[in-house]
C-alpha positions as CSV (number, residue, x, y, z in Angstrom):
1,M,0.2,-0.2,0.0
2,S,1.6,3.3,-1.0
3,I,1.6,6.4,1.1
4,K,-0.9,8.2,-1.4
5,L,-3.7,6.5,-0.1
6,L,-4.5,5.4,3.5
7,T,-6.9,2.5,5.3
8,E,-7.4,2.2,8.6
9,I,-10.3,0.1,10.6
10,D,-11.0,0.4,14.0
11,S,-12.3,-1.6,16.5
12,E,-16.1,-0.6,15.8
13,G,-15.8,-2.4,12.1
14,V,-15.5,1.7,10.8
15,A,-12.9,1.7,7.6
16,T,-11.6,5.1,6.9
17,V,-10.3,5.1,3.6
18,T,-7.8,8.8,2.8
19,L,-6.5,10.4,0.1
20,N,-3.0,11.2,1.1
21,R,-1.6,13.3,-2.1
22,P,-2.2,16.9,-0.1
23,E,0.6,18.6,-1.9
24,I,-1.3,18.0,-5.2
25,H,-5.0,18.6,-3.7
26,N,-5.2,15.0,-3.8
27,A,-5.4,14.5,-7.1
28,F,-5.5,11.1,-9.1
29,D,-4.0,9.2,-11.7
30,D,-4.4,5.7,-12.9
31,A,-2.1,4.5,-9.8
32,L,-4.3,5.9,-7.3
33,I,-7.9,4.5,-9.6
34,R,-6.5,1.3,-9.4
35,E,-5.2,1.5,-6.0
36,L,-8.4,2.7,-4.8
37,G,-10.4,0.2,-6.8
38,E,-8.3,-2.8,-4.9
39,T,-9.0,-1.2,-1.9
40,F,-12.6,-1.2,-2.4
41,D,-12.5,-4.5,-3.5
42,R,-10.6,-5.8,-0.2
43,L,-13.0,-4.1,2.4
44,S,-15.9,-5.2,0.8
45,R,-15.1,-9.1,1.4
46,N,-14.5,-8.3,5.4
47,P,-17.4,-9.0,7.1
48,A,-16.7,-6.9,10.0
49,I,-16.5,-3.4,7.9
50,R,-20.0,-1.8,9.1
51,V,-19.5,1.9,7.5
52,L,-16.7,2.8,5.0
53,V,-15.4,6.6,5.3
54,L,-13.7,8.5,2.3
55,A,-11.8,11.4,3.6
56,A,-8.7,13.1,2.5
57,N,-5.8,15.4,4.1
58,G,-4.9,18.6,3.3
59,K,-6.8,22.1,1.9
60,S,-8.7,19.7,-0.6
61,F,-10.3,16.8,-0.7
62,S,-9.6,16.5,-4.3
63,A,-8.6,18.2,-7.4
64,G,-9.7,15.4,-9.6
65,G,-7.7,14.1,-12.3
66,D,-3.7,14.9,-12.0
67,L,-1.9,17.4,-14.2
68,N,0.9,14.3,-15.0
69,W,-2.1,11.8,-15.9
70,M,-3.5,14.3,-18.1
71,Q,-0.1,15.0,-20.0
72,R,0.2,11.6,-20.4
73,M,-3.7,10.6,-22.1
74,V,-2.8,13.9,-24.8
75,N,-0.5,11.1,-26.4
76,Y,-3.0,8.0,-25.7
77,S,-4.8,6.2,-28.7
78,E,-8.3,6.0,-28.3
79,E,-8.3,2.3,-27.2
80,E,-5.6,3.7,-24.9
81,N,-8.2,6.0,-23.6
82,R,-11.3,3.6,-23.3
83,R,-9.6,1.2,-21.3
84,D,-7.5,3.9,-18.9
85,A,-11.3,5.4,-18.4
86,A,-12.6,2.1,-18.1
87,T,-10.8,1.2,-14.6
88,L,-11.9,4.6,-13.3
89,A,-15.8,3.8,-14.0
90,A,-15.1,-0.3,-12.2
91,M,-13.6,2.0,-9.5
92,L,-16.2,4.4,-9.0
93,H,-19.3,1.7,-9.5
94,K,-17.4,-0.1,-6.5
95,L,-17.6,2.5,-4.1
96,D,-21.2,3.1,-5.1
97,T,-22.2,-0.5,-4.9
98,F,-20.1,-0.8,-1.5
99,P,-22.0,-3.4,0.8
100,V,-22.4,-1.3,4.0
101,P,-23.3,2.7,4.2
102,T,-20.4,4.7,3.0
103,I,-19.7,8.6,4.2
104,A,-17.9,11.2,2.3
105,R,-15.9,13.5,4.7
106,V,-15.4,16.8,2.2
107,Q,-13.5,19.3,3.9
108,G,-12.5,21.4,0.8
109,A,-12.7,21.6,-2.8
110,A,-13.8,18.9,-4.4
111,F,-13.3,19.4,-8.6
112,G,-14.4,16.9,-11.2
113,G,-13.7,13.4,-10.5
114,G,-14.1,14.6,-6.6
115,V,-17.7,15.3,-7.5
116,G,-18.1,11.6,-8.9
117,L,-16.2,10.3,-5.3
118,V,-18.7,12.5,-3.6
119,S,-21.6,11.0,-5.7
120,C,-21.3,7.4,-4.8
121,C,-21.4,7.6,-1.5
122,D,-24.3,7.1,0.3
123,I,-23.9,10.4,2.7
124,A,-21.7,13.1,2.6
125,V,-20.8,15.7,4.6
126,A,-19.1,18.7,4.2
127,S,-17.3,22.1,5.8
128,E,-18.6,25.3,5.3
129,R,-15.3,26.0,3.5
130,A,-15.8,23.1,0.9
131,S,-16.8,23.9,-3.1
132,F,-17.5,22.2,-5.6
133,C,-16.9,22.1,-9.4
134,L,-17.7,19.9,-12.5
135,S,-14.7,21.6,-14.2
136,E,-14.2,19.0,-17.1
137,V,-16.0,21.6,-20.2
138,K,-13.4,24.2,-19.1
139,I,-10.8,21.8,-20.9
140,G,-13.0,20.8,-23.7
141,L,-13.8,17.3,-21.7
142,L,-16.8,15.6,-20.5
143,P,-17.8,14.6,-16.7
144,A,-18.9,11.1,-18.9
145,T,-17.7,8.4,-16.4
146,I,-18.7,10.0,-13.1
147,S,-22.0,11.3,-14.7
148,P,-24.3,8.7,-13.9
149,Y,-23.5,8.8,-10.2
150,V,-23.7,12.6,-10.1
151,I,-26.9,12.6,-12.2
152,N,-28.2,9.9,-9.2
153,A,-27.0,12.2,-6.2
154,I,-28.3,16.2,-8.0
155,G,-30.7,15.2,-10.8
156,A,-31.1,15.8,-14.2
157,R,-32.1,19.3,-14.1
158,Q,-29.2,20.6,-12.1
159,A,-27.1,18.5,-13.6
160,R,-27.7,20.2,-17.2
161,R,-26.4,23.3,-15.6
162,Y,-23.4,22.6,-13.7
163,F,-22.3,20.0,-16.7
164,V,-22.0,23.0,-19.0
165,T,-21.2,26.0,-16.9
166,A,-18.4,24.2,-14.7
167,E,-19.5,26.6,-12.1
168,R,-17.8,26.7,-8.6
169,F,-20.5,26.0,-6.0
170,S,-20.4,26.4,-2.2
171,A,-20.8,23.2,0.4
172,E,-24.8,25.0,1.4
173,R,-25.6,24.9,-2.6
174,A,-23.7,21.5,-2.6
175,R,-26.6,20.3,-0.4
176,E,-29.5,22.2,-1.7
177,I,-29.4,20.3,-4.5
178,G,-28.8,16.6,-2.9
179,L,-24.4,16.4,-3.7
180,V,-24.4,16.9,-0.2
181,S,-26.5,15.6,3.3
182,E,-24.9,18.1,6.1
183,V,-22.9,21.3,6.2
184,C,-21.4,21.9,9.5
185,A,-18.2,24.3,10.6
186,E,-14.8,23.0,9.6
187,G,-14.2,22.0,13.9
188,E,-17.6,20.0,13.9
189,L,-16.7,18.2,10.7
190,D,-15.4,14.9,12.7
191,L,-18.2,15.4,15.3
192,T,-20.7,15.1,12.2
193,V,-19.2,12.0,10.8
194,Q,-19.2,10.4,14.0
195,K,-22.6,11.3,15.1
196,L,-23.8,9.2,11.6
197,V,-21.4,6.5,12.0
198,N,-22.8,6.1,15.1
199,A,-26.3,6.4,14.3
200,I,-25.6,3.4,11.5
201,T,-23.4,1.1,14.1
202,D,-26.4,1.3,16.5
203,N,-28.4,-0.9,14.0
204,G,-28.6,-4.2,13.1
205,P,-25.5,-4.8,10.5
206,R,-27.4,-7.4,8.3
207,A,-30.3,-5.0,8.0
208,V,-28.2,-1.7,7.6
209,A,-26.3,-3.6,4.9
210,M,-29.9,-5.2,3.2
211,S,-31.6,-1.7,3.6
212,K,-28.9,-0.1,1.5
213,Q,-29.6,-2.4,-1.1
214,L,-33.3,-2.1,-0.8
215,A,-32.7,1.3,-1.2
216,M,-31.1,1.0,-4.4
217,S,-33.4,-1.7,-5.8
218,M,-36.3,0.1,-5.2
219,S,-35.6,3.0,-6.8
220,N,-37.9,3.8,-9.7
221,R,-39.7,0.8,-9.9
222,V,-43.3,0.5,-10.6
223,I,-45.4,-0.8,-7.7
224,T,-47.0,-3.8,-9.3
225,Q,-48.0,-7.2,-8.0
226,E,-45.1,-8.5,-8.1
227,L,-43.3,-6.2,-6.2
228,Q,-45.4,-5.9,-3.5
229,A,-44.8,-9.9,-3.3
230,Q,-41.1,-9.2,-3.5
231,T,-41.2,-7.2,-0.4
232,S,-43.4,-8.5,1.3
233,N,-41.5,-12.1,1.1
234,L,-38.4,-9.9,1.9
235,I,-39.5,-8.5,5.4
236,A,-41.0,-12.1,6.2
237,A,-37.8,-13.5,5.9
238,V,-36.1,-11.0,8.0
239,R,-38.5,-11.2,10.8
240,V,-37.4,-15.0,11.3
241,S,-33.9,-14.4,11.1
242,P,-31.5,-14.4,13.7
243,E,-30.6,-10.7,13.4
244,G,-34.4,-9.9,12.9
245,Q,-35.7,-11.7,16.1
246,E,-32.7,-10.5,18.2
247,G,-33.9,-7.1,17.5
248,L,-37.6,-7.8,18.0
249,N,-36.7,-9.3,21.3
250,A,-34.7,-6.5,22.4
251,F,-37.3,-4.1,21.6
252,L,-40.4,-6.3,23.6
253,E,-37.5,-7.0,26.5
254,K,-36.5,-3.2,26.8
255,R,-32.8,-3.9,26.4
256,A,-29.9,-3.1,23.7
257,P,-29.8,-5.5,21.1
258,K,-26.7,-7.8,21.3
259,W,-24.9,-6.3,18.1
260,M,-24.5,-2.9,20.5
261,N,-21.5,-1.9,22.6
262,S,-22.0,-2.5,26.4
263,S,-21.0,1.4,26.8
264,E,-23.9,2.3,24.4
265,E,-27.0,0.4,26.4
């Protein structure tokens, strides 16, 4: 593992993946993209992980593409560019479909692909000084690879504005359009993230993971009899599962469920 990317897993199952290139505003290149993808793969297979926090060191969250990487792209053939973009697309998909909740901790500027990373997370917390920009058109490019995730986050109407204007917008504006979930003072960023982590880890681990998948799979579905049956079967199966039984019994017995730490009871 390179020092460009730091990974830490605490005793509560919270994995923190930190971009660590502050000297270039955490811009990423092909090597870092591969490393991020491999890291998400490895963590997704760890059953102890309950939450993933994506963070960054330094002044900026991520400036998007590394200048040296873009200079190499100039000489790539179309096929080489296709392979290069496919690696980025695969990494973003791994983050978007990560099996447990993901939280972006955005302390500063997120440009281009940095906005893509934020969009792939389930929850995004930004400090008041954070800013955002879909800057690709400024250099004659498109936010193509990140576009499905950005549009899912902010909607087509807002994407049609910010894709073409490349305007820089504030954390509060990002919250208004759905890119960011919470905005807080810079000094309260870690506390705000921790409150969300605690809220997630207070809940049944399997139920949390399944609820994330439920939200993704039910999006934009037509409510048919088949869908009603599918959801009915799902809750019936969960109610009789070991975790479901423990949760129901804990509630009825007015005690904390076994998945909570004794310090939280």
